[in-house]
LUMVEX-832247 format. One line per 10 residues: number of its first residue (from 1); their letters; for each residue x, y, z of N, C-alpha, C, O. Coordinates in Angstrom, 1 decimal, decimal comma, always signed. Example, Ala and Ser with C-alpha at 12.3 -4.5 7.8 and 13.67 -1.06 7.14 Angstrom:
BEGIN
1	AS	+13,2/-5,7/+7,8/+12,3/-4,5/+7,8/+13,2/-3,3/+7,8/+14,2/-3,3/+8,5; +12,8/-2,2/+7,1/+13,7/-1,1/+7,1/+12,9/+0,0/+7,9/+13,4/+1,1/+8,0
***
This chain:
BEGIN
1	XXXXXXXXXX	-10,2/-99,3/+54,4/-9,5/-100,1/+53,5/-9,4/-99,4/+52,1/-10,4/-99,1/+51,5; -8,2/-99,3/+51,7/-8,0/-98,7/+50,4/-7,9/-99,8/+49,4/-7,1/-100,7/+49,5; -8,6/-99,6/+48,3/-8,8/-100,7/+47,3/-7,7/-100,8/+46,3/-7,3/-101,9/+45,9; -7,3/-99,7/+45,8/-6,3/-99,7/+44,7/-5,3/-98,5/+44,7/-5,5/-97,6/+45,5; -4,4/-98,6/+43,8/-3,3/-97,6/+43,8/-3,9/-96,2/+43,3/-3,5/-95,2/+43,8; -4,9/-96,2/+42,5/-5,5/-94,9/+42,0/-6,1/-94,2/+43,2/-6,0/-93,0/+43,3; -6,8/-94,9/+44,0/-7,4/-94,3/+45,2/-6,4/-93,8/+46,2/-6,6/-92,7/+46,7; -5,3/-94,5/+46,3/-4,2/-94,0/+47,2/-3,6/-92,8/+46,6/-3,3/-91,8/+47,3; -3,3/-92,7/+45,3/-2,7/-91,6/+44,7/-3,7/-90,4/+44,8/-3,2/-89,3/+45,1; -4,9/-90,6/+44,5/-5,9/-89,5/+44,6/-6,0/-88,9/+46,0/-6,0/-87,7/+46,2
11	XXXXXXXXXX	-6,0/-89,8/+47,0/-6,1/-89,4/+48,4/-4,8/-88,6/+48,8/-4,9/-87,5/+49,5; -3,6/-89,0/+48,4/-2,4/-88,3/+48,6/-2,4/-86,9/+48,0/-1,9/-85,9/+48,6; -2,8/-86,8/+46,7/-2,9/-85,6/+46,0/-3,8/-84,6/+46,7/-3,4/-83,4/+46,9; -5,0/-85,0/+47,1/-5,9/-84,1/+47,8/-5,3/-83,7/+49,2/-5,3/-82,5/+49,5; -4,7/-84,6/+49,9/-4,1/-84,3/+51,2/-2,9/-83,3/+51,1/-2,8/-82,3/+51,9; -2,1/-83,5/+50,1/-0,9/-82,6/+49,9/-1,4/-81,2/+49,4/-0,9/-80,2/+49,9; -2,5/-81,2/+48,6/-3,0/-79,9/+48,1/-3,6/-79,1/+49,3/-3,4/-77,9/+49,4; -4,3/-79,8/+50,2/-4,9/-79,1/+51,4/-3,8/-78,6/+52,2/-3,9/-77,4/+52,7; -2,8/-79,4/+52,5/-1,6/-78,9/+53,4/-0,9/-77,7/+52,8/-0,6/-76,8/+53,5; -0,6/-77,8/+51,5/+0,1/-76,7/+50,8/-0,8/-75,4/+50,8/-0,3/-74,3/+50,9
21	XXXXXXXXXX	-2,1/-75,5/+50,6/-2,9/-74,3/+50,5/-3,1/-73,7/+51,9/-3,2/-72,5/+52,0; -2,9/-74,5/+53,0/-3,0/-73,9/+54,3/-1,8/-73,0/+54,6/-2,0/-72,0/+55,3; -0,7/-73,3/+54,1/+0,5/-72,5/+54,3/+0,5/-71,2/+53,6/+1,3/-70,3/+53,9; -0,4/-71,1/+52,6/-0,5/-69,8/+51,8/-1,6/-68,9/+52,2/-1,9/-68,0/+51,5; -2,2/-69,2/+53,3/-3,3/-68,4/+53,8/-2,9/-67,0/+54,2/-1,9/-66,8/+54,9; -3,7/-66,1/+53,7/-3,5/-64,7/+54,2/-4,9/-64,2/+54,6/-5,9/-64,7/+54,2; -4,9/-63,2/+55,5/-6,1/-62,7/+56,0/-5,9/-61,2/+56,3/-4,8/-60,8/+56,8; -6,9/-60,4/+56,1/-6,8/-59,0/+56,5/-8,1/-58,6/+57,0/-9,2/-59,2/+56,8; -8,1/-57,5/+57,8/-9,3/-57,0/+58,4/-9,6/-55,5/+58,0/-8,6/-54,7/+57,8; -10,8/-55,1/+57,9/-11,2/-53,8/+57,6/-12,2/-53,3/+58,6/-13,3/-54,0/+58,8
31	XXXXXXXXXX	-11,9/-52,3/+59,4/-12,7/-51,8/+60,5/-13,1/-50,4/+60,3/-12,3/-49,5/+60,6; -14,4/-50,1/+59,9/-14,8/-48,7/+59,9/-15,2/-48,3/+61,3/-15,6/-49,1/+62,2; -15,1/-47,0/+61,6/-15,4/-46,5/+63,0/-16,9/-46,2/+63,1/-17,4/-45,9/+64,2; -17,6/-46,3/+62,0/-19,1/-46,1/+62,0/-19,7/-47,4/+61,4/-19,0/-48,0/+60,5; -20,9/-47,7/+61,8/-21,6/-48,9/+61,2/-23,1/-48,6/+61,3/-23,5/-47,6/+61,7; -23,8/-49,7/+61,0/-25,3/-49,5/+60,9/-25,9/-49,0/+62,2/-26,7/-48,1/+62,1; -25,5/-49,5/+63,3/-26,1/-49,0/+64,6/-25,3/-47,8/+65,2/-25,7/-47,3/+66,2; -24,3/-47,4/+64,6/-23,5/-46,2/+65,0/-23,2/-45,3/+63,8/-22,1/-45,3/+63,3; -24,3/-44,7/+63,2/-24,1/-43,9/+62,0/-23,2/-42,6/+62,2/-23,1/-42,1/+63,3; -22,7/-42,1/+61,2/-22,0/-40,8/+61,2/-23,1/-39,7/+61,1/-23,9/-39,7/+60,2
41	XXXXXXXXXX	-23,1/-38,8/+62,0/-24,0/-37,7/+62,0/-23,3/-36,5/+61,5/-22,2/-36,1/+62,1; -23,8/-35,8/+60,5/-23,2/-34,6/+59,9/-24,3/-33,6/+59,7/-25,5/-33,9/+59,7; -23,8/-32,3/+59,5/-24,7/-31,2/+59,2/-24,6/-30,8/+57,8/-23,6/-31,0/+57,2; -25,6/-30,1/+57,3/-25,5/-29,5/+55,9/-24,2/-28,6/+55,9/-24,0/-27,8/+56,8; -23,5/-28,7/+54,8/-22,3/-27,8/+54,6/-21,0/-28,3/+55,4/-20,0/-27,7/+55,2; -21,1/-29,4/+56,1/-20,0/-29,9/+56,9/-19,1/-30,9/+56,0/-19,6/-31,6/+55,2; -17,8/-30,9/+56,3/-16,9/-31,8/+55,7/-16,1/-32,5/+56,8/-15,7/-31,8/+57,8; -15,9/-33,7/+56,7/-15,2/-34,5/+57,7/-14,4/-35,6/+57,1/-14,7/-36,2/+56,1; -13,2/-35,9/+57,7/-12,4/-37,0/+57,3/-12,7/-38,2/+58,2/-12,5/-38,1/+59,4; -13,0/-39,3/+57,6/-13,3/-40,5/+58,3/-12,2/-41,5/+58,0/-11,8/-41,7/+56,9
51	XXXXXXXXXX	-11,8/-42,2/+59,0/-10,7/-43,2/+58,9/-11,3/-44,6/+59,0/-12,2/-44,9/+59,8; -10,8/-45,5/+58,1/-11,1/-46,9/+58,1/-9,8/-47,6/+58,4/-8,8/-47,4/+57,8; -9,8/-48,4/+59,5/-8,6/-49,1/+59,9/-8,4/-50,4/+59,2/-9,4/-51,2/+59,1; -7,2/-50,6/+58,6/-6,9/-51,8/+57,9/-5,8/-52,6/+58,8/-5,0/-52,0/+59,4; -6,0/-53,9/+58,8/-5,1/-54,7/+59,6/-4,7/-56,0/+58,9/-5,5/-56,5/+58,1; -3,6/-56,6/+59,2/-3,1/-57,9/+58,7/-2,4/-58,6/+59,8/-1,2/-58,6/+60,0; -3,2/-59,3/+60,6/-2,7/-60,0/+61,8/-2,5/-61,5/+61,6/-1,9/-62,1/+62,5; -3,0/-62,1/+60,5/-2,9/-63,5/+60,3/-2,3/-63,8/+59,0/-2,5/-63,0/+58,0; -1,5/-64,8/+58,9/-0,9/-65,1/+57,6/+0,6/-65,2/+57,7/+1,2/-65,3/+58,7; +1,2/-65,1/+56,5/+2,7/-65,3/+56,4/+3,4/-64,2/+55,7/+4,6/-64,1/+55,6
61	XXXXXXXXXX	+2,6/-63,2/+55,2/+3,2/-62,2/+54,3/+2,4/-60,9/+54,4/+1,3/-60,8/+54,9; +3,1/-59,8/+53,9/+2,4/-58,5/+53,8/+1,3/-58,6/+52,8/+1,3/-59,5/+51,9; +0,3/-57,7/+52,9/-0,8/-57,7/+52,0/-1,0/-56,3/+51,4/-0,9/-55,3/+52,1; -1,3/-56,3/+50,1/-1,6/-55,0/+49,4/-3,0/-55,0/+49,0/-3,5/-56,0/+48,4; -3,7/-54,0/+49,4/-5,2/-53,9/+49,1/-5,4/-52,7/+48,2/-4,8/-51,6/+48,3; -6,4/-52,9/+47,3/-6,8/-51,9/+46,4/-8,2/-51,4/+46,9/-9,1/-52,2/+47,1; -8,3/-50,1/+47,1/-9,5/-49,5/+47,7/-10,3/-48,9/+46,5/-9,8/-48,3/+45,6; -11,7/-49,1/+46,6/-12,6/-48,6/+45,6/-13,9/-48,2/+46,2/-14,5/-48,9/+46,9; -14,2/-46,9/+46,0/-15,5/-46,4/+46,5/-16,6/-47,0/+45,6/-16,7/-46,7/+44,4; -17,5/-47,7/+46,2/-18,6/-48,4/+45,4/-20,0/-47,8/+45,7/-20,9/-48,0/+44,9
71	XXXXXXXXXX	-20,2/-47,0/+46,8/-21,4/-46,4/+47,0/-21,2/-45,1/+47,8/-20,3/-45,0/+48,6; -21,9/-44,0/+47,5/-21,8/-42,7/+48,1/-20,8/-41,8/+47,4/-20,2/-40,9/+48,1; -20,5/-42,1/+46,2/-19,5/-41,3/+45,4/-19,9/-39,8/+45,3/-19,1/-38,9/+45,1; -21,2/-39,5/+45,5/-21,6/-38,1/+45,4/-21,2/-37,3/+46,7/-21,2/-36,0/+46,6; -20,8/-37,9/+47,8/-20,4/-37,2/+49,0/-19,1/-37,6/+49,5/-18,5/-36,9/+50,4; -18,5/-38,7/+49,0/-17,3/-39,3/+49,6/-16,2/-39,4/+48,5/-16,5/-39,6/+47,3; -14,9/-39,3/+49,0/-13,8/-39,6/+48,1/-12,6/-40,1/+48,9/-12,4/-39,7/+50,0; -11,8/-41,0/+48,3/-10,6/-41,4/+48,9/-9,6/-40,3/+48,8/-9,4/-39,8/+47,7; -8,9/-39,9/+49,9/-8,1/-38,7/+49,8/-6,6/-39,0/+49,8/-5,8/-38,1/+49,4; -6,2/-40,1/+50,2/-4,7/-40,3/+50,3/-4,2/-41,2/+49,1/-3,2/-40,8/+48,5
81	XXXXXXXXXX	-4,7/-42,4/+48,9/-4,2/-43,3/+47,9/-5,3/-44,3/+47,6/-6,3/-44,5/+48,3; -5,0/-45,1/+46,6/-5,9/-46,2/+46,2/-5,4/-47,5/+46,6/-6,2/-48,5/+46,6; -4,1/-47,7/+46,9/-3,5/-49,0/+47,3/-2,8/-48,8/+48,6/-2,2/-47,8/+48,9; -3,0/-49,8/+49,5/-2,5/-49,8/+50,8/-1,7/-51,0/+51,1/-2,2/-52,2/+50,9; -0,4/-50,9/+51,5/+0,4/-52,0/+51,9/+0,2/-52,2/+53,4/+0,5/-51,3/+54,1; -0,2/-53,4/+53,8/-0,4/-53,7/+55,2/+0,6/-54,7/+55,6/+0,4/-55,9/+55,2; +1,7/-54,3/+56,3/+2,7/-55,3/+56,7/+2,1/-56,3/+57,7/+1,1/-56,0/+58,4; +2,6/-57,5/+57,6/+2,2/-58,6/+58,6/+2,3/-58,1/+60,0/+3,4/-57,6/+60,4; +1,3/-58,3/+60,8/+1,3/-57,9/+62,2/+0,9/-56,5/+62,5/+0,8/-56,1/+63,7; +0,5/-55,7/+61,5/+0,1/-54,4/+61,7/-1,4/-54,3/+61,8/-2,1/-55,0/+61,0
91	XXXXXXXXXX	-1,9/-53,5/+62,7/-3,4/-53,3/+62,9/-3,8/-51,9/+62,9/-4,9/-51,6/+63,5; -3,0/-51,0/+62,4/-3,3/-49,6/+62,5/-3,1/-48,7/+61,2/-2,8/-47,6/+61,3; -3,2/-49,4/+60,1/-3,1/-48,7/+58,8/-4,4/-48,0/+58,5/-5,4/-48,6/+58,6; -4,3/-46,7/+58,2/-5,6/-45,9/+58,1/-5,8/-45,6/+56,6/-4,9/-45,1/+55,9; -7,0/-45,8/+56,2/-7,5/-45,4/+54,9/-8,4/-44,2/+55,1/-9,4/-44,3/+55,9; -8,1/-43,0/+54,6/-8,8/-41,8/+54,8/-9,8/-41,5/+53,7/-9,5/-41,6/+52,5; -11,0/-41,2/+54,2/-12,2/-40,9/+53,3/-12,7/-39,6/+53,7/-13,0/-39,3/+54,8; -12,8/-38,7/+52,7/-13,3/-37,3/+52,9/-14,8/-37,3/+52,6/-15,2/-37,7/+51,5; -15,6/-36,9/+53,6/-17,1/-36,9/+53,4/-17,5/-35,4/+53,4/-17,2/-34,6/+54,3; -18,1/-34,9/+52,3/-18,6/-33,5/+52,2/-20,1/-33,5/+51,9/-20,6/-34,1/+50,9
101	XXXXXXXXXX	-20,8/-32,8/+52,8/-22,2/-32,7/+52,7/-22,5/-31,3/+52,2/-22,0/-30,3/+52,7; -23,4/-31,2/+51,2/-23,8/-29,9/+50,6/-24,6/-29,1/+51,5/-25,3/-29,6/+52,4; -24,5/-27,8/+51,4/-25,2/-26,9/+52,3/-26,7/-27,0/+52,0/-27,6/-26,7/+52,8; -27,1/-27,5/+50,8/-28,5/-27,6/+50,4/-29,1/-28,9/+50,9/-30,3/-29,1/+50,6; -28,4/-29,8/+51,5/-28,9/-31,0/+52,0/-29,9/-30,8/+53,1/-29,7/-29,9/+54,0; -31,0/-31,5/+53,1/-32,1/-31,3/+54,0/-31,9/-32,1/+55,3/-31,2/-33,2/+55,3; -32,4/-31,6/+56,4/-32,4/-32,3/+57,7/-33,0/-33,7/+57,5/-34,0/-33,9/+56,8; -32,4/-34,7/+58,2/-32,8/-36,1/+58,2/-32,6/-36,8/+56,8/-33,0/-38,0/+56,7; -31,9/-36,2/+55,9/-31,5/-37,0/+54,7/-30,5/-38,0/+55,1/-29,8/-37,9/+56,1; -30,5/-39,1/+54,4/-29,6/-40,3/+54,7/-28,8/-40,7/+53,5/-29,3/-40,7/+52,4
111	XXXXXXXXXX	-27,6/-41,0/+53,7/-26,7/-41,6/+52,7/-26,0/-42,8/+53,2/-26,0/-43,1/+54,4; -25,5/-43,6/+52,3/-24,8/-44,8/+52,6/-23,4/-44,8/+51,8/-23,4/-44,5/+50,6; -22,3/-45,0/+52,5/-21,0/-45,0/+51,9/-20,5/-46,5/+52,0/-20,5/-47,1/+53,1; -20,0/-47,0/+50,9/-19,4/-48,3/+50,9/-18,1/-48,3/+50,2/-18,0/-47,7/+49,1; -17,1/-48,8/+50,8/-15,8/-48,9/+50,2/-15,3/-50,3/+50,2/-15,3/-51,0/+51,2; -14,8/-50,8/+49,0/-14,3/-52,1/+48,9/-12,8/-52,2/+48,9/-12,1/-51,3/+48,4; -12,3/-53,2/+49,6/-10,8/-53,4/+49,7/-10,6/-54,8/+49,2/-11,0/-55,8/+49,7; -9,8/-54,9/+48,1/-9,6/-56,1/+47,4/-8,1/-56,4/+47,4/-7,3/-55,5/+47,1; -7,7/-57,6/+47,8/-6,3/-58,0/+47,9/-5,7/-58,0/+46,5/-6,3/-58,6/+45,6; -4,5/-57,5/+46,3/-3,8/-57,6/+45,1/-2,8/-58,7/+45,3/-1,9/-58,6/+46,1
121	XXXXXXXXXX	-2,9/-59,8/+44,5/-2,0/-61,0/+44,7/-0,6/-60,6/+44,5/-0,2/-59,8/+43,6; +0,3/-61,1/+45,4/+1,7/-60,8/+45,3/+2,5/-61,5/+44,3/+3,4/-61,0/+43,7; +2,1/-62,7/+43,9/+2,8/-63,5/+42,9/+2,1/-63,4/+41,6/+1,1/-64,1/+41,3; +2,5/-62,4/+40,8/+1,8/-62,1/+39,5/+2,1/-63,1/+38,4/+1,4/-63,2/+37,4; +3,1/-64,0/+38,6/+3,5/-64,9/+37,5/+2,7/-66,2/+37,6/+2,7/-67,0/+36,7; +2,0/-66,5/+38,7/+1,2/-67,7/+38,8/-0,1/-67,7/+38,1/-0,7/-66,6/+37,9; -0,5/-68,9/+37,6/-1,8/-68,9/+36,8/-3,0/-68,8/+37,7/-3,9/-68,0/+37,4; -3,1/-69,5/+38,8/-4,2/-69,5/+39,7/-3,9/-68,6/+40,9/-3,0/-68,9/+41,7; -4,7/-67,6/+41,1/-4,5/-66,7/+42,2/-5,9/-66,5/+42,9/-6,9/-66,2/+42,2; -5,9/-66,6/+44,2/-7,1/-66,4/+45,0/-6,8/-65,1/+45,8/-5,8/-65,0/+46,5
131	XXXXXXXXXX	-7,7/-64,2/+45,8/-7,6/-62,9/+46,5/-8,8/-62,7/+47,3/-9,9/-62,9/+46,9; -8,6/-62,2/+48,5/-9,8/-61,8/+49,4/-10,3/-60,4/+49,1/-9,6/-59,6/+48,5; -11,4/-60,2/+49,6/-12,1/-58,8/+49,5/-12,9/-58,6/+50,7/-13,5/-59,5/+51,3; -13,1/-57,3/+51,1/-13,9/-56,9/+52,2/-14,6/-55,6/+51,9/-13,9/-54,8/+51,2; -15,8/-55,4/+52,3/-16,5/-54,1/+52,1/-16,8/-53,5/+53,4/-17,4/-54,1/+54,3; -16,5/-52,2/+53,6/-16,9/-51,4/+54,8/-18,0/-50,5/+54,3/-17,9/-49,7/+53,4; -19,2/-50,6/+55,1/-20,3/-49,8/+54,8/-20,8/-49,2/+56,0/-20,9/-49,8/+57,1; -21,2/-47,9/+55,9/-21,7/-47,2/+57,0/-22,7/-46,1/+56,6/-22,5/-45,5/+55,5; -23,7/-45,8/+57,4/-24,7/-44,8/+57,0/-24,3/-43,4/+57,5/-23,5/-43,3/+58,5; -24,8/-42,4/+56,9/-24,6/-41,0/+57,3/-26,0/-40,4/+57,4/-26,8/-40,5/+56,5
141	XXXXXXXXXX	-26,3/-39,8/+58,5/-27,5/-39,1/+58,8/-27,3/-37,6/+58,9/-26,4/-37,2/+59,6; -28,1/-36,8/+58,2/-27,9/-35,4/+58,3/-28,8/-34,8/+59,3/-30,0/-35,0/+59,4; -28,2/-34,0/+60,3/-28,9/-33,3/+61,3/-28,4/-31,9/+61,4/-27,2/-31,6/+61,4; -29,3/-30,9/+61,4/-28,9/-29,5/+61,5/-28,3/-29,2/+62,9/-28,9/-29,7/+63,9; -27,2/-28,5/+63,0/-26,6/-28,2/+64,3/-27,4/-27,2/+65,1/-27,4/-27,3/+66,3; -28,2/-26,3/+64,4/-29,0/-25,3/+65,2/-29,9/-26,0/+66,1/-30,1/-25,6/+67,2; -30,6/-27,1/+65,6/-31,5/-27,8/+66,5/-30,8/-28,4/+67,7/-31,3/-28,4/+68,8; -29,6/-28,9/+67,5/-28,8/-29,4/+68,6/-28,4/-28,3/+69,6/-28,5/-28,5/+70,8; -28,0/-27,1/+69,0/-27,6/-26,0/+69,9/-28,8/-25,6/+70,8/-28,6/-25,3/+71,9; -30,0/-25,5/+70,1/-31,2/-25,0/+70,9/-31,5/-26,0/+71,9/-31,9/-25,6/+73,1
151	XXXXXXXXXX	-31,5/-27,3/+71,7/-31,8/-28,3/+72,7/-30,8/-28,3/+73,8/-31,1/-28,5/+75,0; -29,5/-28,1/+73,5/-28,5/-28,0/+74,5/-28,7/-26,7/+75,4/-28,5/-26,8/+76,6; -29,0/-25,6/+74,8/-29,3/-24,4/+75,5/-30,5/-24,6/+76,4/-30,5/-24,1/+77,6; -31,5/-25,2/+76,0/-32,7/-25,5/+76,8/-32,4/-26,4/+78,0/-32,8/-26,1/+79,1; -31,6/-27,4/+77,7/-31,2/-28,3/+78,8/-30,3/-27,6/+79,8/-30,5/-27,8/+81,0; -29,4/-26,7/+79,4/-28,6/-25,9/+80,4/-29,5/-25,0/+81,2/-29,3/-24,8/+82,4; -30,5/-24,4/+80,5/-31,4/-23,5/+81,2/-32,2/-24,2/+82,3/-32,4/-23,7/+83,4; -32,7/-25,4/+82,0/-33,5/-26,2/+82,9/-32,6/-26,6/+84,1/-33,0/-26,5/+85,2; -31,4/-27,1/+83,8/-30,5/-27,5/+84,9/-30,1/-26,3/+85,8/-30,1/-26,4/+87,0; -29,9/-25,1/+85,2/-29,6/-23,9/+86,0/-30,8/-23,6/+86,9/-30,6/-23,3/+88,0
161	XXXXXXXXXX	-32,0/-23,6/+86,3/-33,2/-23,3/+87,1/-33,4/-24,2/+88,3/-33,6/-23,8/+89,4; -33,2/-25,5/+88,0/-33,3/-26,5/+89,1/-32,3/-26,3/+90,2/-32,6/-26,4/+91,4; -31,0/-26,0/+89,8/-30,0/-25,8/+90,7/-30,2/-24,6/+91,6/-30,1/-24,7/+92,8; -30,6/-23,5/+90,9/-30,8/-22,3/+91,7/-32,0/-22,4/+92,6/-32,0/-22,0/+93,8; -33,1/-23,1/+92,2/-34,3/-23,3/+93,0/-33,9/-24,2/+94,2/-34,3/-23,9/+95,4; -33,1/-25,2/+94,0/-32,6/-26,1/+95,1/-31,8/-25,3/+96,1/-31,9/-25,4/+97,3; -30,9/-24,4/+95,6/-30,0/-23,6/+96,5/-30,9/-22,6/+97,3/-30,6/-22,4/+98,5; -31,9/-22,0/+96,7/-32,7/-21,1/+97,4/-33,5/-21,8/+98,5/-33,6/-21,3/+99,6; -34,1/-23,0/+98,2/-34,8/-23,7/+99,2/-33,9/-24,1/+100,3/-34,3/-24,0/+101,5; -32,7/-24,6/+100,0/-31,7/-24,9/+101,1/-31,4/-23,7/+102,0/-31,3/-23,8/+103,2
171	XXXXXXXXXX	-31,2/-22,6/+101,3/-30,9/-21,3/+102,1/-32,0/-20,9/+103,0/-31,8/-20,6/+104,1; -33,2/-21,0/+102,5/-34,4/-20,6/+103,3/-34,6/-21,6/+104,5/-34,8/-21,2/+105,6; -34,4/-22,9/+104,2/-34,5/-23,9/+105,2/-33,4/-23,7/+106,3/-33,7/-23,8/+107,5; -32,2/-23,4/+105,9/-31,1/-23,1/+106,8/-31,4/-21,9/+107,7/-31,2/-22,0/+108,9; -31,9/-20,8/+107,1/-32,2/-19,6/+107,9/-33,3/-19,9/+108,9/-33,3/-19,5/+110,0; -34,4/-20,7/+108,5/-35,5/-21,0/+109,4/-35,0/-21,9/+110,5/-35,4/-21,7/+111,7; -34,1/-22,8/+110,3/-33,6/-23,7/+111,3/-32,7/-22,9/+112,3/-32,8/-23,1/+113,5; -32,0/-21,9/+111,8/-31,1/-21,1/+112,7/-32,0/-20,2/+113,6/-31,8/-20,1/+114,8; -33,1/-19,7/+113,0/-34,0/-18,8/+113,8/-34,7/-19,7/+114,8/-34,9/-19,2/+116,0; -35,1/-20,9/+114,5/-35,8/-21,7/+115,5/-34,8/-22,1/+116,6/-35,3/-22,1/+117,8
181	XXXXX	-33,6/-22,3/+116,4/-32,6/-22,6/+117,4/-32,4/-21,4/+118,3/-32,2/-21,6/+119,5; -32,4/-20,2/+117,8/-32,2/-19,0/+118,5/-33,4/-18,8/+119,5/-33,2/-18,3/+120,6; -34,6/-19,1/+119,0/-35,8/-18,9/+119,9/-35,8/-20,0/+121,0/-36,3/-19,7/+122,1; -35,2/-21,1/+120,8/-35,2/-22,2/+121,8/-34,2/-21,9/+122,9/-34,3/-22,5/+124,0; -33,2/-21,0/+122,7/-32,2/-20,7/+123,7/-32,8/-19,7/+124,6/-32,1/-19,2/+125,6
***
C-alpha cells in the first residue's frame, strides 16, 4: 500500500533511474596470457613481447581504454600505444608489452608486471560519468637457459641409453630363440 504522492513519486524516480542506467551499461574484458599460476619464464638478457587481449562483448557501444603500466616499469613498456579503441563485439584487440630482462639478472629472480586499463568516457559533456577499470597482473620468473639445455641433454642421453639397451636385449633374445628353434629341428 502506497501512502502518499511523495512516496509514489520517489518510487517512480528510483525505478526510472534504474531502468535508464541499465541501458547505458558497458563492459570490457582484459585477458593476460600469463597469470599467477602460469608465470612468464625468461632468461637473463632476453627480450619478449607479451600480448594482453582486450575485448568488448557486452554493452551498446564501442569502448576506449587508456593503458598505464603501474608495476614492473623497470623491465616492461607499452610498445604500440596508450589508448585502445575496442569496437562492440570484438574480442581480439591486442595490447603489446615489451619485457626486457637485464643480462645481470640472477637466476630465480622474480618480477611482477601490472598494467591498468581504464575506460575513457565517451560523452565528455555530461557531468556525472562512471568508467570501469581492470588490472592485468602476472609474475615473471628468471631461469637461466643453460640449466634447461643441460637437463634436456641429460634426458635425451638417458632415453637414448634405455632405447639402445632395449634394442640390444631384443636382438639377443631373438637370436637365442632362432638358435633354439634350429636345434629342435
